[in-house]
C-alpha positions in Angstrom: 96.8 71.2 100.2 96.4 74.3 102.5 99.2 76.8 101.8 98.8 78.8 105.1 96.8 77.9 108.2 95.9 79.8 111.4 95.8 77.8 114.6 94.1 78.6 117.9 94.8 76.9 121.1 92.0 76.8 123.6 90.7 75.1 126.8 87.1 73.9 126.2 84.6 73.8 129.1 82.0 71.0 129.2 78.7 71.3 127.3 76.7 72.4 130.3 78.9 75.5 130.7 78.9 76.1 126.9 75.1 76.0 127.0 74.9 78.6 129.8 77.3 80.9 128.0 75.3 80.4 124.8 72.1 81.5 126.5 73.8 84.6 127.8 75.0 85.5 124.3 71.5 85.1 122.9 69.9 87.1 125.7 72.5 89.9 125.1 71.8 89.8 121.3 68.1 90.4 122.1 69.1 93.6 123.9 71.8 95.1 121.8 71.5 93.2 118.4 74.3 91.3 116.7 77.8 91.6 118.0 81.2 90.0 117.6 81.6 86.6 119.3 77.8 86.0 119.6 78.1 82.7 117.8 81.4 81.5 119.1 81.5 78.4 121.3 82.6 78.9 124.9 86.3 78.6 125.3 89.4 79.9 127.2 91.8 81.4 124.6 95.4 80.4 125.2 97.5 81.1 122.1 97.1 82.0 118.4 99.5 80.9 115.6 98.8 83.0 112.5 99.7 82.3 108.9 101.6 79.1 109.5 102.8 76.5 107.0 101.2 73.3 108.1 104.1 71.0 107.3 106.2 73.0 109.8 103.5 73.9 112.4 101.7 70.6 112.8 104.6 68.4 113.9 105.5 70.9 116.5 101.9 71.1 117.8 101.6 67.3 118.0 104.9 67.1 119.9 103.2 68.8 122.8 101.8 65.4 123.8 105.1 64.4 125.3 105.3 67.7 127.2 101.9 67.3 128.7 102.6 63.9 130.2 103.5 65.6 133.4 100.9 68.3 133.3 97.8 67.3 135.3 94.2 68.1 134.4 93.0 71.2 136.2 89.7 72.1 138.0 88.6 75.6 137.2 85.8 77.6 138.7 83.7 80.3 137.1 82.9 83.1 139.6 80.4 85.6 138.1 81.3 88.1 135.4 83.7 90.9 134.7 84.9 93.1 131.8 87.9 94.4 130.0 88.2 98.0 128.9 89.6 98.7 125.4 90.2 102.4 125.6 87.3 104.6 126.4 84.9 103.3 123.7 84.8 99.5 123.8 84.4 96.7 126.4 84.4 92.9 126.5 82.2 91.1 129.0 83.4 87.7 130.2 82.8 84.9 132.7 85.5 85.2 135.3 87.7 82.3 136.3 88.7 82.2 139.9 92.4 82.8 140.4 94.3 81.1 143.2 98.1 80.6 143.7 97.7 77.0 142.6 95.7 77.8 139.5 98.2 80.6 138.6 101.0 78.1 138.9 99.2 75.6 136.6 98.8 78.3 133.9 102.4 79.3 134.4 103.5 75.7 133.6 101.2 75.6 130.6 102.6 78.9 129.3 106.1 77.6 129.7 105.4 74.5 127.6 103.7 76.7 124.9 106.4 79.4 125.0 103.9 82.1 125.9 105.5 85.2 127.5 102.5 87.6 127.4 100.3 88.1 130.4 97.3 85.8 130.4 93.9 86.3 132.1 91.9 83.1 131.8 88.3 83.9 131.0 85.3 82.9 128.8 84.2 85.7 126.6 80.5 86.5 126.4 80.3 89.8 124.4 83.6 90.8 122.8 84.5 94.4 121.8 81.1 96.0 122.2 80.8 99.8 122.2 80.1 101.7 125.4 76.4 102.3 124.8 75.8 98.5 124.3 77.9 97.7 127.3 75.9 100.2 129.5 72.7 98.3 128.5 74.2 94.8 129.3 76.5 95.3 132.3 73.9 96.0 135.0 72.4 92.5 134.4 75.8 90.8 134.3 77.0 92.7 137.3 74.1 91.4 139.4 74.2 87.9 138.2 75.7 85.2 140.5 77.2 82.2 138.9 79.7 79.8 140.4 80.5 76.5 138.7 83.5 74.2 138.7 84.6 72.0 135.8 87.6 69.9 134.8 89.9 70.8 131.9 91.6 67.6 130.7 93.0 68.6 127.3 94.2 71.4 125.1 92.1 71.8 122.0 93.9 73.1 118.8 91.6 74.6 116.2 92.6 75.4 112.6 91.3 77.3 109.5 92.8 78.4 106.2 94.4 81.8 106.5 93.1 83.2 103.3 89.6 81.7 103.3 87.3 84.6 104.1 84.5 82.2 105.0 86.6 79.5 106.7 85.3 78.0 109.9 87.4 76.8 112.8 87.8 73.0 112.9 89.4 70.8 115.5 92.9 69.8 114.4 94.0 68.0 117.6 93.0 67.4 121.2 96.1 66.9 123.3 95.4 65.5 126.8 96.9 66.6 130.1 98.2 63.2 131.4 99.8 64.1 134.7 98.5 62.4 137.8 96.0 64.2 140.0 96.5 63.1 143.6 93.5 63.0 145.9 94.8 66.1 147.7 96.0 67.8 144.6 96.5 71.5 145.0 94.9 72.1 141.6 91.7 70.3 142.6 90.4 72.3 145.6 87.8 74.8 144.3 85.8 77.1 146.5 82.3 75.8 147.5 79.7 76.2 144.8 76.9 78.7 145.2 75.0 77.5 142.2 73.5 79.5 139.4 71.2 82.3 140.5 69.1 84.5 138.3 68.8 88.1 139.2 67.7 90.1 136.1 67.6 93.9 135.9 63.9 94.7 136.0 64.3 97.8 133.9 65.3 95.7 130.9 61.9 94.0 130.6 63.7 90.8 129.7 65.4 88.1 131.6 69.1 88.4 130.7 70.0 85.3 132.8 
């Protein structure tokens, strides 16, 4: 029996998006070497529950199913790349999710059901917490890249791993569907027109980043 477990709630994009993100990660590693997050599967982080007792946490997580009966699936759109600053020395490069009033409202509803009070910027991490010199090598390529792609999110994925297992891997604990109806003219299902995936590498790098 697991004494303490960490849980991570995420939104998982489809395999085609995961494959593109994976390629970006590998291309980045060829340029700057190994870095945090280079092997992680594409996801949109929502909430972490750290050092939980499973017999208490798991029934509460599974009870989300009844809350999500009125929450519809959502159509999200990736629109190129951006980055977060962590002080002066570190950066995180990510695929940017287009924000609209309707999408912001959907995430507001999700946060309410999950009791999240912190500000949330939906994104898909590519290179997490890299130092400024590594960022300066990568960012010109990501800045020039044009990528727009829409995909449906139909469930919340809950991952788990043992808290005190140093080599523990994240495993799927539950996939909880969003079961609300999506009308034909649903405000959550009206993405901008797609421009496709365009490659525009930085020639000075001598390698195709995208």
